[in-house]
matplotlib code that plots the C-alpha trace (Angstrom):
import matplotlib.pyplot as plt

x = [0.1, 0.9, 2.4, -1.0, -3.8, -6.8, -9.4, -11.6, -11.4, -14.7, -14.4, -17.0, -19.1, -22.3, -25.0, -22.9, -24.2, -21.4, -23.0, -25.7, -22.9, -20.5, -23.1, -23.9, -20.1, -19.4, -22.2, -21.0, -17.4, -17.8, -15.9, -16.4, -18.3, -17.4, -19.6, -17.1, -20.0, -21.9, -18.6, -18.0, -21.8, -21.7, -18.5, -20.2, -23.2, -21.4, -18.8, -21.9, -22.4, -19.0, -19.8, -17.2, -17.8, -16.6, -17.4, -14.3, -11.3, -8.8, -9.5, -7.7, -5.1, -7.6, -10.4, -8.3, -7.4, -11.0, -11.8, -8.8, -10.0, -13.6, -12.0, -10.2, -13.0, -15.6, -15.9, -17.2, -17.8, -18.5, -21.0, -21.9, -24.9, -27.7, -29.6, -26.7, -24.3, -22.5, -22.4, -21.4, -20.8, -23.6, -26.1, -27.1, -26.6, -27.5, -31.1, -29.6, -27.0, -29.2, -30.9, -30.1, -28.8, -26.0, -24.7, -24.6, -22.7, -20.5, -19.1, -17.8, -16.5, -14.7, -12.7, -10.4, -7.3, -7.9, -11.1, -9.7, -7.1, -9.1, -11.4, -8.5, -6.9, -10.5, -11.2, -7.8, -8.3, -11.6, -10.2, -6.8, -6.0, -9.6, -10.7, -13.0, -14.8, -14.8, -16.6, -15.9, -14.0, -10.4, -10.2, -8.1, -5.9, -5.3, -6.8, -5.6, -3.4, -2.1, -5.7, -5.6, -8.7, -9.6, -12.8, -14.2, -18.0, -19.5, -22.9, -24.4, -25.5, -29.2, -29.2, -27.5, -30.1, -33.0, -31.6, -31.0, -34.8, -35.9, -33.8, -35.1, -38.8, -38.3, -37.3, -40.2, -38.7, -41.0, -39.7, -37.3, -37.6, -35.5, -34.0, -32.8, -31.3, -29.5, -28.1, -26.9, -25.1, -23.5, -22.3, -21.0, -19.2, -17.5, -16.5, -15.4, -13.3, -11.6, -10.7, -7.1, -7.3, -7.9, -9.8, -12.4, -10.3, -9.8, -6.7, -4.4, -4.8, -8.5, -11.1, -13.5, -17.3, -19.9, -23.0, -25.4, -28.2, -26.6, -28.5, -26.9, -26.5, -24.3, -22.1, -21.6, -20.7, -17.8, -16.4, -16.7, -15.2, -12.3, -11.5, -11.4, -9.0, -6.7, -6.9, -5.8, -3.0, -1.8]
y = [-0.1, 3.6, 5.9, 7.3, 5.5, 7.7, 6.1, 7.3, 4.3, 4.4, 2.0, 1.3, -1.2, -2.9, -0.4, 3.0, 4.3, 3.5, 2.2, 4.5, 7.6, 6.0, 5.6, 9.4, 10.6, 8.4, 10.1, 13.5, 13.2, 10.9, 8.3, 4.4, 2.9, -0.7, -2.4, -4.5, -5.8, -7.2, -9.0, -10.5, -11.8, -13.3, -15.0, -16.3, -17.2, -19.5, -20.9, -21.9, -24.9, -26.3, -28.2, -26.1, -24.8, -21.5, -20.6, -22.8, -20.5, -22.2, -24.1, -27.1, -27.3, -29.5, -27.1, -24.0, -26.1, -26.8, -23.0, -22.2, -24.8, -23.4, -19.7, -21.3, -23.3, -20.5, -16.8, -14.1, -10.8, -7.5, -4.8, -6.8, -4.5, -2.6, -4.7, -7.2, -6.3, -9.5, -12.7, -16.1, -18.1, -16.1, -16.5, -13.2, -13.2, -9.6, -10.2, -13.5, -11.7, -9.1, -11.6, -11.4, -14.6, -14.0, -10.9, -13.0, -15.7, -13.2, -12.5, -15.8, -16.4, -13.2, -13.9, -16.4, -15.5, -17.6, -15.8, -12.4, -12.8, -13.5, -10.4, -8.4, -9.2, -9.2, -5.4, -4.3, -5.8, -3.9, -0.5, -0.5, 2.8, 4.5, 7.0, 5.0, 5.1, 1.5, 1.1, -2.0, -3.0, -2.9, -0.9, 1.9, -0.4, -3.4, -3.1, 0.5, 1.5, 4.3, 5.9, 9.6, 9.8, 7.5, 7.9, 5.9, 6.0, 5.2, 5.2, 4.0, 0.5, 1.5, 3.7, 1.3, -1.5, 1.0, 1.7, -2.0, -2.7, -0.2, -1.5, -5.0, -3.7, -2.0, -4.9, -6.8, -8.8, -8.3, -11.3, -9.5, -7.3, -4.4, -6.7, -9.4, -6.8, -5.2, -8.5, -9.4, -6.2, -6.2, -10.0, -8.8, -5.8, -8.2, -10.8, -7.9, -6.1, -9.2, -11.5, -12.4, -11.2, -7.8, -6.8, -3.8, -0.6, 2.8, 3.7, 6.1, 8.5, 8.2, 11.0, 9.8, 10.7, 9.8, 9.5, 9.5, 12.1, 13.3, 13.1, 11.6, 14.9, 16.2, 13.1, 13.4, 17.1, 16.3, 13.6, 15.5, 18.6, 16.4, 14.9, 18.1, 19.5, 16.6, 16.7, 20.5, 19.6, 16.8]
z = [0.1, -0.4, 2.3, 2.9, 1.6, 0.2, 2.5, 5.2, 8.0, 9.9, 13.0, 15.9, 17.6, 16.2, 15.7, 16.2, 12.8, 10.9, 7.5, 7.5, 7.9, 5.5, 2.6, 3.1, 3.5, 0.2, -1.8, -0.4, -1.1, -4.4, -2.9, -3.4, -0.6, 0.7, 3.0, 4.9, 7.3, 4.3, 3.4, 6.7, 6.8, 3.4, 4.3, 7.7, 5.8, 3.2, 5.7, 8.3, 5.8, 6.3, 9.8, 11.8, 15.2, 15.0, 18.6, 19.5, 20.3, 17.9, 14.7, 13.8, 10.8, 9.1, 9.7, 8.4, 5.4, 4.8, 4.8, 2.6, 0.3, 0.3, -0.6, -3.3, -4.9, -4.7, -5.9, -3.8, -5.7, -4.4, -5.8, -9.0, -10.1, -8.7, -6.0, -5.9, -3.1, -2.6, -4.7, -4.1, -7.4, -9.0, -5.8, -4.7, -1.1, -0.4, 1.3, 3.1, 5.0, 6.6, 8.6, 12.6, 13.0, 10.2, 12.3, 15.2, 13.4, 11.8, 15.2, 15.9, 12.3, 12.1, 15.3, 13.3, 11.5, 8.5, 7.6, 8.5, 6.5, 3.5, 4.0, 4.5, 0.9, -0.5, 0.9, -0.2, -3.9, -4.3, -3.1, -4.6, -5.4, -5.4, -3.0, -0.7, 2.8, 4.6, 8.1, 10.1, 13.4, 12.5, 9.3, 10.9, 12.8, 10.4, 7.0, 6.2, 9.0, 6.6, 5.7, 5.5, 8.0, 10.6, 12.8, 15.5, 16.1, 19.3, 21.2, 24.1, 24.0, 24.8, 21.7, 19.5, 20.4, 19.7, 16.0, 15.6, 16.6, 14.5, 11.6, 12.0, 12.1, 8.8, 7.3, 8.6, 10.9, 14.1, 16.3, 18.5, 21.6, 23.0, 25.9, 23.6, 21.1, 23.7, 25.1, 22.0, 21.3, 24.8, 23.9, 20.6, 22.0, 24.5, 21.8, 19.3, 22.3, 23.6, 20.6, 20.0, 16.3, 15.4, 18.4, 18.1, 19.4, 18.6, 16.5, 18.3, 15.5, 15.1, 15.6, 18.2, 17.7, 20.1, 18.0, 21.1, 20.5, 17.2, 13.9, 10.6, 9.3, 12.3, 12.1, 8.4, 8.3, 11.0, 8.6, 5.7, 7.3, 8.5, 5.5, 3.4, 6.0, 5.6, 2.0, 2.2, 4.4, 2.2]

ax = plt.figure().add_subplot(projection="3d")
ax.plot(x, y, z, "-o")
ax.set_aspect("equal")
plt.show()
């Protein structure tokens, strides 16, 4: 990678507003938006059929070989066409990966280095030298440590649970209640922050943005202004 990558790295816990903000920032600044969460969920959705227990702390060599063989034999494609965000061997996974259980599965799958290495290479191959914004949990610390701008978004667990519940209801998923979602978010935070490989943490040079009580336009404005300032100083 170049000395300073033309990238906005947007990290933070689940439900902090990363994806919504990233899409609006991308549109305003005319950057490529890479939905890394969708990429993780697509891989988790595919690997769940291998019969591997991803909740175990360490995978055996045979299990890692099985996963690498799967990556070799199958093709993941990103942003194929309008309405097709992620494909696996020409199968559109866009709607399937938004189901709540896939989000939980992704947290277990993503803690293993063999999976993260594949995702890291996939993400870097998409971006290359195109100015882009990516949101995730280790974009600024692992994927693009030399990003021009790094931001770490956060919000209270209660606010994030309300956002997630509203999102699920808007998609017609009515079988979840606030307490269940809140419990899942707290568990996800614990898993993401304590995993050995690429744990969720704020990069030392990242801008901390607490989104609690802020509307989307306020957050977008903060990031756009920071990007423009970095560009002027480049």
